[in-house]
C-alpha positions in Angstrom: 100.3 98.9 97.3 100.2 102.0 99.3 101.3 100.9 102.8 102.3 97.8 104.7 102.2 96.9 108.4 103.2 93.7 110.2 99.9 92.0 109.4 98.3 93.9 106.6 98.8 95.5 103.2 96.9 98.6 102.1 96.0 98.6 98.4 94.8 101.7 96.6 92.8 101.8 93.4 89.5 103.0 91.9 89.4 106.0 94.2 89.5 104.0 97.4 91.8 101.8 99.6 91.5 98.3 101.0 93.2 96.9 104.0 94.0 93.3 103.3 95.2 90.8 106.0 98.4 89.1 104.8 97.8 85.8 106.6 94.7 84.9 104.5 95.5 86.4 101.1 97.6 85.5 98.0 98.7 88.5 95.9 99.0 88.3 92.1 101.3 90.8 90.6 101.7 91.6 86.9 105.3 92.3 85.9 106.4 94.7 83.2 107.0 91.9 80.7 103.4 90.7 81.2 104.2 87.7 83.3 102.4 87.1 86.6 103.8 86.4 90.0 101.8 85.0 92.9 103.1 85.8 96.4 101.6 84.0 99.4 100.6 86.5 102.1 102.0 84.1 104.7 105.4 84.7 103.3 105.1 88.4 103.9 104.1 88.3 107.5 106.2 90.4 109.8 107.4 94.0 109.7 108.9 94.9 106.2 112.2 96.1 107.6 112.7 92.9 109.6 112.1 90.6 106.6 115.0 92.3 104.8 117.3 91.8 107.8 116.4 88.2 108.1 117.4 87.2 104.5 121.1 87.7 105.0 
């Protein structure tokens, strides 16, 4: 992931970048131990800094 806005995530790879809308996408991440984690884009909606403040 290269950048994030309120409604999109920018993913870089293979010499280019993709702007992906969060509301309609699920993101699958591979962790260091080889396990996979799926994050619903709907759960990421909103500005990144505001999500952190809201979890307290």
